[in-house]
Residue, then its C-alpha position, 0 to 999 in steps of 0.5 A: m453899638h449905639r453912638l450919640f454924637f455931640t460937641a462939648v467943652a469939658v472942663a475941670l476946675f483946679g484951684g479955681r482956674l479953668a483947666a483944659q478943653a476937650t473937643e470932639s467928644t462922643e459917647d465912646t470917644f474923647k480927644w484933648s489937645g493943648k500945649v504942655p511946656a518942656g519940663a512939665w508933666l502930662r499924666v494919663d490915668d486909666l483903669n481898664g485899658s491900655i495906654e500907647v504913647e508916641a512922639a508928637s509932630g510938634d509942640v502940641a500934646e494930644v490925648t485920645g480915649e476910645k471906649d469899648w464894651r459888650r454889656g457895660d454902659p459907656k455913659d458910666v465912664r467919663f473923662a476929666v481934665v485937670k491943670d495944675g500950673d503947667n502940668v496936665v492930668i487926664c483921667a478916665l473915671w468909672g462911676d459918679e463918685s470917682t474924682c480926678d485931681a493933680d495927683g490923678s484919679h481916685m475911686h470912691h464908692r459906698g458900701r462893701h462893693n464898688d458898684c461902679c465897676d463890678h458889672n461894667d466891662v467898659n474898656v478905655r484905650f488911650t493914645v497919647r502924642i507927647p511933645k519933646g521935653v515933656k515929662l510923662s506919667v501913665n497909669t492903669v490897672n488892667g492893661s499894657l503900657d507902651v511908651a515910644g517917642a518920649t524924650s524926658e522922664v517917664v513913670a509907668e505903672t500898671v497891675n495886669g499888663r506889660v510895660e515897655v518904655t523907650t525914651g531919648g532921656g530919662p530917668v524911668s520908673a516902671n512897675t507892674v505885677n503881672g507882666s514883663i518890663r522892657v525899658s531903654m534910656q538913651a540918657v539918664p540926666g540928673s541923679a534920680d533913682l531908677r526903679f523897676k519892679t514886677v512879680n510875674g515877669s522878666i525885666v530888661v533895662s538898657v542904659p548908657g554905657n557911662l552909667n554910675a550907680d549903686l545896683d540892687m537886683e533880686t529875683t526868686n525864680g530866674s537869673l541876674t545878668s549885667d553888661f557892666p563891670l560890677t564891684v560886688t558888695g557883701r556875699v555873692n548870691p545868684k538871686r540877690l546882687r548888690a554892687t557898684i557900677g563905676s563910681g556909684g551914685r544913683h540907686v538902681e533897683m530891679s526886682t521880680v519873683n518869677g523872671s530873669i533880670e538883665l541890665r544892658k548897655n545901649s548899643 
């Protein structure tokens, strides 16, 4: 695998301001680091590849992207960094027409086929180190999402891959199509809704025992289980459950087609 090493300052502009600085870039690696204040968002967008998250040792966030390929051209995949106020967005982009902005990555192509990706098997594996209090959004299409060490809100979305999230805070939203979902929240501050959706896979969510929520659980091929006492709304249906936990409040939605669903109390 040929590697062309160089030192670069990779910048992206948003609203006419310098966004961020990328260092130690090579043909097949990328690394960004910088301070993201507590309460702000760090978003990482991928397309082909997994994203792994762990706690940072201090107040500096780090994002590393590593390319892997067989027959593709790594030069067709580039990285962009965008800053929107205190929020930071980092994208892996396939093809010259793709863009990155405050809302994440956007694929653009001419004609009927996406020429950038049809014959490009480049895979980007991201490793993220997140400081305390920073909100996190991780997104890919073909790859798993493994989040550990988060302490605040998390949004995790993929299409083909599992989603596993552990956070000392919350809330969490997790979605996939082909894969299981495993989420553990030590706290669920505020009143934001919690949504967990897949098609082919099971869902297991652990939350604090003092949760108050309106629960909606649904599966087609699987079972529904809750550690919480439930006040059931409507007719009892083994595949669809609408119920109240405690005094109710936030909406907790959990749905799959092929798989079981469990709502657990944190031990």
